N, C-alpha and C positions, 0 to 999 in steps of 0.2 A: 487855869487849865485850858487846854485847847480842844476839848470834847465840841465837836460840832464847829470847829473853827471856821471852816469855809462856809457853813450854813449862816455865819454871822455876818457875811460880806455884804448883805444888803443894808446893815446898820449903817446910819450916816457916820461919816468920819467924826472922831472926837476932836477936841481941841488941839491935840497933839499931832493930827494929821494921819492917823492910822486907827483901822478899826478896833474896838476895844479889846477883843480876844488876841491880837497879837502882842498888845502890851504885856502878857504873861508870859510870851515867849522871848520878848526882848532881852531880858538878862541873861538867858541861856546862849542866845545868838552873840550877844556881845561877848560873854565870856569865852565862847567856842572860837570866835574870830580873833579874840586876844591871844588863845592859846596857839592858834596856827600861825598867826602872825609872829609869834615869839619863835617858832621854829622855821621860819624862813619864807612863810606864804606871803606872795603880795598879790592882790587883786582887787575887785570890787564885787560885791553882793547886793542884789536889788530884788526885794518882795515887793510884788504889786497885787492889790485886790482892788477889783473894779477899775475906776478911772484914775485912781491916785496910788502914789508908792505908800507902801505900809511899813517897809524897812530898807535903808540902804546905809552901806559903810563901806569906806576904802581902806585898806591896809597895805603895809609894806611900801616898797619903793618902786615908783614908775621907771627911774634912771638912777643907777647905782653910784656911778662916779660923782655926780653932782647932789647925792642924796635927796632928789627929788622924790616927794611923796606921791603915791597914787591918790587921785581924788575921785569923787562920785562920777565927774564928767570927764575923766581920762578916756582916751580913745583906744581900743583894743582891736586887734586883728581876731575875728570871731570863726576863723577857720571853716569848716564844712557847714556851719550854720547858714553859710552864704548859698548853700543849695535852695533854701526856702525862698530867698530873693529870686534866683532863677526860676524856679517853678512859678512863682507869683507873676514875673513878667511874661512867661509863657501863657499863662491864663488871662493875663490883661490883654494880650494879643489875639487869644481866642475870642475873648468877649467882643473885640473891635473888628472880628471877622477875617483877620489876617493870617491866621493859622489854625489848623485842627491838631489835637493831640494825636489822632489816630491817623494822620497823613504819614505815608512813608518817606524815608530819609532820601530817597530818589527824588522826591518832589523839590528838594531845595539843593541837593548836593549831586554834583555829576559824578559819573564814573562807579555808581555803587555796584559792587559785584552781586552777581544773580543771588548767590546764597544768602546776601545780607538785604535783599529788598523786601523782607517782611518785617523789618525793623522799624519802629514808629518812634515819634518823638516820646509818647507816653512810657514806652519800653525803656527808653534811656532815662526818664525822669523816675522811674520806679526800679532801677537796677536790674532789669529783667531782658537787656537787649541780647545776652548771651554772646557778646561780641568778643573776640581774643584782640584786645586793645593793647596788648604789649608790643613795643617795638624799640629799635635802637635809638634812643633819644639824641645821640650824638650825630646822627645823620639827618635830623629833622630841623628846619627852621621854624621854631615856635612863633616867630612872628607872622607866619603865612597859614591862614586857616585852610587853604587847599592843601597844602603839604601835610598838615597834622590830621586831616580827615581822611586823606588818601592813606597815611601810614596806620590810621586805627582800622581802616575796613579792608586791607589788603589780605590779612589772614582769613582763614576758614573759621566761622563762628564756633565758640564752643559747644553751645546748645542751642536748641531752636528759641526762636524770639518768644519771650513770655513763658517759657517752661520752668526757669529757674531764676532765683534771686542771687546776685553777686555784687556786692557793693564795690563800686569802682569809681574813683574820680573821673575818669576819662569818659564815662558816659555823660557827665555833665559839661565838660569840655566839648564834646560833639554836639550835645545840646545847645550849648551856648552859639555854636557856629550857625546851627539851623535858626535860632531865634534871632540872630543878628540879620540873617538873610531874609527872614520873614518881616523883621521890624524895619528894615531898610536903614541900619545905622550902627554904631559901635555900641557894644554892650553895656558900656559905663554910661552913654549918654541916654541909652533906652531905659536904663534903671532909674537914674536921676528923674528922668521926665515921667515915666510910666508908673514908678514904684515909691522911690522914697518920697517925692513931693506929695502925690495923693494920699499915701499912708501918714503924712503928717511928721515924718521923721526929719529931725533939724540937726541931727549929729551924726549922720550915716554916710559914707563915702565909698568909694571904690579905691583900691590900693593903688598907688602911684599918682595920687592926686597931688598937682603940683601948686596947690595953694599954700603959700608960705605961712599963713596964719595958723595952720593945722599943725605945724612940726612942734611947737611948744606943748601941744594938747595930746601928744602920743605917748603911750608907754614904748619902752625899749623891751624887747622880748629876750629872754634868756634860756638857756638849755646847756646840757652836757657840753662843755666846750667854749663856754662863755656867751658873749654878747651877739644875740641875732638880728640886731638891727631895729629901727622903729617900725611901728605897725604899719604905717604907709609904705614901708619899703618892700613889702611883699610883691614879688613879679606878678604882671597882669597879662603875660603873654598867654597863648594857647596852650600852655602846659598847667595854667591854673584857672584861667577864666571860666567862669560858670561853676566850678566847684569850690573855689576859695575867692579870696580876695575882696572882702568886705571889712571895712573898718567902722567901728560904732562904739556906742557907749552901752552900758547895762541897761540904763533907763530906756534908751531907744529900743533895745531888744524886746524889754517888757511891752513896750506901747506896740512894738511889731507884732507880737502874738495876738494881742488884742484886735489890732486892724485887721488881720487875717480873718478872724473868726466873725467879728460882728461889725467891721467899718464897711463903708461903700466901695473899699478896694475891689473886692471880688463878688460877684453875684452868686446866686444860690448853687447855680450847676458847677461853677469853678470851685467853691467852697467845699461841696460835696465831693468833687474829684480830688482835692487836695487832701482831704481827711479822711477818706476811705483807705483803710488798710489793704494793701496787696500782699504778694507772697513776703513772708518774714515780718509782717506786721508794718511794711513800709508803704506809705502814702506818696505824696509828691513832696519831697523835700522834707519830710518828717516821718519819724517813728509813732506809730499810734498803738497803745497796748490798752486792755482793759483794766479798769480799776477793780481790785478784790472786792467782791459783794459786800463785805461787812463796811466798807469805806464809802459805798456809792452815794448814801445820803448825804454825806459831806462833800465828797470829791466829784461827784457826776460819774457817769459810766466810763470816761476814757482819760487817760494821761497822754498828753502829746509831748514829744521831746527830740532833742538832737544835740549831739556834743560836736566840737570841733577843735582840730589841732593843726597847727602850722608852727613854723620856725619860731620858737620861743613863746608861743601863745596856746592858751586852752580856753574853750568856752563851753558852758553848758546851759542849756536853755530848756525848761520844763513848764508845761502849762495844762490847766484843767479848765477847758473852756465852758464847760456845763457844770461847773461846781454849783452847789446849792447857794443861791444869793448874788452870784456873779462870777465873772472871770477871775481866775488866779494864776500867777506865774512866779517861778523863781528863776532867776539869771545869776551865774556866777562866771565871772571873767577872771583870767590870770595872765600874767606876763611871765610865767615860769612853767615849763612843761613837766615839771617833776610832780605836781601836787594834786591837780584838780579832781580827777575821777572820784577819789575817796572822799575829799572836802565837800563836792557837791552833792554826793549822796547824804552826808551827815547833815548839811544845811537843810536840805529839803526834808529829811526825817525830823528836824527840830521844828520846822515850819508846819509840817502835816500830820505830826504824831497825834494820836487820839485822845491823849491826856498828859499830864504833867510827868508822872512816872516814866511813861514811854519816851518822853523827850529827853528825861534826865538820863536814861540808859545809855544815850548816845555819848554822854560825857563821863568821865571817870569820878567817883564819889568824892567830894572835897569837903574839908571841914574849915569852918570860919576861924580865922587866928586874929590877935593883935599883936603888934610889934613887940611890945613888953613880954608877951608870951613866948616869943620865940628867941629873945635876946640871949638867954643863957646857953643857946645852942651854937651861937657864933664863935669863930675861932679857927685855928689852923690844926688840921688833924693829919697825922702821918702813919704810914705802915711800916712794918719792920723792914721792908726792902727800899724805904725812904721817899715811897710815892706820898704825895701831898694832896690834900683838898683843902681850899680855903672856903670856910662857910660864912656868909654875911646874911643879915636880914634885910628883905625887900619891903619896906614900910608900905609902898605904894600898892603892892599886890596885884589881884586881878578883878574884874567885875565879878561881884557875888561870891568872892572867896575871902578877901581881906589879906593880911600880910602872908608873905611866902619867904622862902630861903633862896639865896643865890649860891650855887657851887661852882668854885673855880678849879678844875682839876689840874694838877701839875705831875705830869708822868704818864706814861703810854697805858699801863693798865688802869689808873685812876680815869683817865679820859674815856678809855672803852666802856668802862661801868657807868660813869655819870653821863655822857654823851650818847653812846648807843646802846646802853642797857644790858650788855652782857660781857662776858670774859674776852680777853684779847685773842684774836685769831690771826696768827702771822701771816696767813695767806689771803687775808681779806684785802690788802693792799698789793699791787704789783710790784715785784722787786722790795718786798718788805725789809728783807735782811740788809739791803744795801742802802737803804734810805738815810739812817742816822749817820753812818761812816760817811757817806757823800755829804750830807749836810754839814757834819763837823769839818771836813776837808775845805768845803767851799766857804765856810764862815772864817776858818782861822787863816787859811792861805789866800784868800781874795778878798775879803772884807776887812779882815784885822788890820792889812797894811795901809788901808785908806788913801790908796793912790787911784788915779783916775782908771790907769790902765789895768791894774789888779781888780778893781770893783767891777769895771764894764766887762771884764772877762768872765765873769761869774753869770751873765745873763745871755740868753739865746739871742743871737743877732749883734751881741756887744755893743759897740757905742752907737749903733744905729737903732738899738731898742730905747724908746722914749722913757720907759720905766727905769732903765739903768742910769741916765742922766739925772732923772729926777731923785733917785734914792742916793746916788753919790753926793748931791747938793745936800740932801738931809743929813746923811751919815758924818760928812765932814763937819758940819755944824754940831753935830751931838758930840762927837770927838773932841772937839774944841772945847765944849762946855764940860762934859763929864770925865775927860781923860781917856787915854789909850785904853782899849778893852784888854783885859787880862785873862779871861776865862770864858768858854762857850759851855753852858749847861743844857743838856737835852730836857725838854719839857714832854714832847711828844714826837716820835719820829715819823708818824704817818696818820692822818686823818682826812676823810674825804668831806669836804664842806658841804653842810646841809644846803647851802645857798645855791652852789653851782656845781658841787660834786667834783671839783678839782682836787688834786692831790697836794697836800701842803704839810710843812714841816715848821715846827716851832721851837726855837732856840733862845734861851735866856743868855744875855751878854753881861758879863760882869765888868764894871768900869769903876775907877778908884772913887767917883763922886756918885754912883748911883747904878741902877740896872735897867735894862731895856729888853724888849722881847723882839726878835725878828722872825716874821712870819714869811716863809718861802714858798711860793707858788711854784711847782715844776712844770717842766715839759713831760711828755708822757712817759718818756724812758729814764726819767730822774737823773738827766746829765747836767742840764742848766736851769737856770731860773727864768721863769717868765716875768716874774715880778718879785720884789720883796718890800714888805711893810715893816716900818719901825713902830712899835707900840709901847705904851707905858706899863701894859699888864698884859697877861696871856688873854688871847681873842675868844676863847670857848668860856662862856660863863652860862650855866644852865639854871633855869628857874625851877624850882621844886614847890609844889603846893602841898599843903597839909592834907593828908588822906584822911576820909572818914571811916576806914576799916580799922578795926581792933587789931593790936598787936599782942601775941603770946607774951606773957611775962610783963606787960605793962610799957613796953618801949613805944615809940612813936614814930610813925611812917610818913614819909612824904613821897610825892611821885613827880616825874616831869612828864608832861603830857606829850604824846606822840599821836598822828593821826592814826585812825584805824587801820590795824594791820600791823603795826610797828609796836612791839612790846614796850611799854613805858618803863625807863629807868627807875628804880626804887631805892631809897636809902632810909635807914632805920637808926634813930639814935636810942642807946639804952637796951634794956632796963639798967646796965650797969653804968654809972655816970661817966661822963667823958669819953664814950665809946661811939663810935659811928660804923655802920656796916652797909656796903654797897652791895646789894643783891643782885643775883642773876634772875630776871623775871623767868626765865625757862627752867630755872631748877637744875641745870645741867652741872653746875659746880656750886660749892659753897660760897658764902659772903666774903667780900674782902673786909678785913678788920682794920680800923685805922683808929688811933688815940689822939685825944686832944693835947696839944704842945703848950708848955708852961708860956 
């Protein structure tokens, strides 16, 4: 149980290297991360109690093309968490007598308009400057701090300085220019000398660092539209500097929170300034919020936190600096912008929940199962309209659950039920009615002939598309091995990939000596292929866990985990032998009924 979990932080680390009470949460953390990894989440989780890590785990891929896995020391862009580094640098310079938080911008910047002369550095750092920082970015040289500062200050302020909170990255860009002027150097040099080193951070850098040894340690970021580049590739000009642009590890971020609160980096005056909440609960680079009274004995009076997002990356850092027994922190980093807010909240709940039932409320109820218990359920199930689902036993299962089932849908309706948890909605995908006819035409008219000209013509960019050349080579070898294709069978005409949200179509190709599946990734208008992949089996395989819920009539329920807020797909076997029902979790329509084939 996790009652008083943070009160136990003063207890010496056990031989496993974690406080004794985190051991009871470890199975749930392992299971939860296995669940989110299965639905596509890539990232690193680091939980720290006191001076040492209590739990850390990496899941998913740091780079998809090479299938390079994330590691606990993989480098991620932490987005707006960088603001805490900018504020720490300002406070370090204050301690050295080189600047004051309450000095006006006009002390460092020329040409500050009269109506902005009441704005101070502290106003910028607390997002209360009131400036109208919008400007035409196409007309500004972001390598010139003077041009950027002038563009931000030229318009009449929205509100008086200090009167209102308005989160704006450009507050920190302007603050970075002021800090550079006070520090007498480039921000990245000042951060390295005044912050990273004194804080004891060994794996924290500014983006655009040119050290060749770092490239292989970086995750590649992903978002809608695909690859967003390496973590170190984030620009570091004055459109980003100060607000983002820090590349680091989860372990270093956890150590960073402790260095700010209790290390020699900041003196008491600086620390008080950083962690005193202002308007909207924002301090200097952090949000500070009170802990509910019922939890203060465990967690202390305040929770400090900040999230960050940039192209292809998400970050979440939360810590409780005055937790009973010592400092506690939870860091979650991801190189996919689709997942993090929900997952970070759930992980924090697992770590800080008051007792075991509260922890387990985060996870769907599951029942333990052995492979032999599930073997009788395996087979091919078909509906009256020819849709099929292949059910197989996954003997490896998941931590804390045991054996599971794997369901491979063959057909659009089956896919929507198994993969998305609900009935098919033709309007869910753009140009849904055109997708299958277009796919059939592309496969039969361009791919089946197996000539270089026909095949490359199916791809956007034609022969200039490197994916086209690679596919033609693989397809020619397959035709030579299995014979000329005779039929194209639709598996599903449209599905949004949970990994990168691209629109894909899957076609089963019948050949004299076997079958293969073509996965077509489309351009936005479903006119040409961006890439086509040859697979030995359909790409969508969904893991279903045995449910702990009772089913009326004696049937057996299984569910496929989805992060909070996404209804979990559910399937029920029986009570009639050989019958499988795919349920709509919302109850909007009846179940899709399939029977096992001989």
